[in-house]
N, C-alpha and C positions, 0 to 999 in steps of 0.2 A: 100867820097860820099857813102851813104847808101840809096838806093831807093827801095820802095816796091810797086808792082803793082799787083792787082788782074788780073787773066787771066782765066776767067770762074768761075763757081760757086764753084769749089772745088780746085782751083789752085792759088798759090801765086808765083810770080816771084820776086826775090830779086837780086839787083846788088850792089856789093861792089867794090869800087875802091879807093885805097889810105888809108890813116889813118883816123880813126874816133875818134872824141873827145867826151867829156861828153855830151855836148848839142846836138850834132848830134845823139849820141847813144840814149839819152832820147827820142828825136823826132822820131827816127826810130822805137824804141820799141813800142811807143804809136801807131804809124801808123800800124805796123805789127799786134799788138793785135786787133786794130780796124778793119782792113781789113780782118783778118782771123776769126772774130767773126762769129759763126754759121757754120763754116766748120767742117765736120766730115769725116774721112777717106780721107783727102785731099792729095795733092801732092805739092811739092815746087821745083822750079828751081832756083838755086843759080848761078849767074855769078860773079866770083871773079877775078878781074884783078888788077895788081899792088898792091897786098895786103901788108899792113904794119900793124903790131900789133897795136891794139887800145891804146890810151893813158891810163894812170893809172886811170884818172877820168872816162873814158868810161868803163873800167873794173869794177870800183866801182858801176857805175849805173847798169851795167848788174848783178853784184853780188846781189845787193839789191833787184832786181826784179826776182831772180831765181824761186821763187814759181810760179809766173805768167808765166815764160818761160817754166817751166815743164808742166804746163797745156796746153800751146800753142803747144808744141811739141806733146802732146797726140792727137791733132786734125789731125795729118798727118801720113800717112803710108809710103810714099816714098819721098826721096829728091835726086835730081840729082844735082851734083856740077860740074860746068864747070870752069876749071882753067888750066893754063899752068904750074903752080907750083906744082911739084910732092909732096912736103911735105904738101901742102894744101889739095890735093886730098887724100893722105894717112890719114891725120888727120881727114878728114870728114868721111871716111869709117870706121876708128877706132871708132869714136864717135857713129856711127850708130850701131856698135857691142855692145855697152854698154847701149843703150836705147831700152827697150823692145817695140816691135811692130813697130819700125821704121827701115827702110832699107835706107841706103845712098850709092849711087854709084857715082863714079867720072868719068868724061869724059874730053877729050881735048876740047877746044872751037870749033874746027872744027867739032866736033861730036854732035852739037846741035840737029840735026834732030834725031839722035839715042837716045840722052838723053830724048827728048820729047816723043819719041815712048816708051821708057822704062817706063816713068812715067805713061802711060796709059795702059801698058800691063797687 
């Protein structure tokens, strides 16, 4: 499952649970691009539970749309990642280190209030 929900004028909340296939990735990226249209200096909250690597087809969809995704990332300043899986949290923070202008910080799911406060700090 990949769900995208606007949460105010400059915030997007994303929930990922389980494995994502090509059709779900295509629909999720379309929805993410549409719902983040017009956002500048936004924030994003990712809830990642029971994460499984996307299928090869899903990765192909994502790869083809990389130019759009780079523009999308440029709309956001901060991303909070909520996950129990340490490797997911470390990967997210490492990704943030390589994307200019984007800070990614990981939290445990129980730290949702702290993550949301960090997003608006």
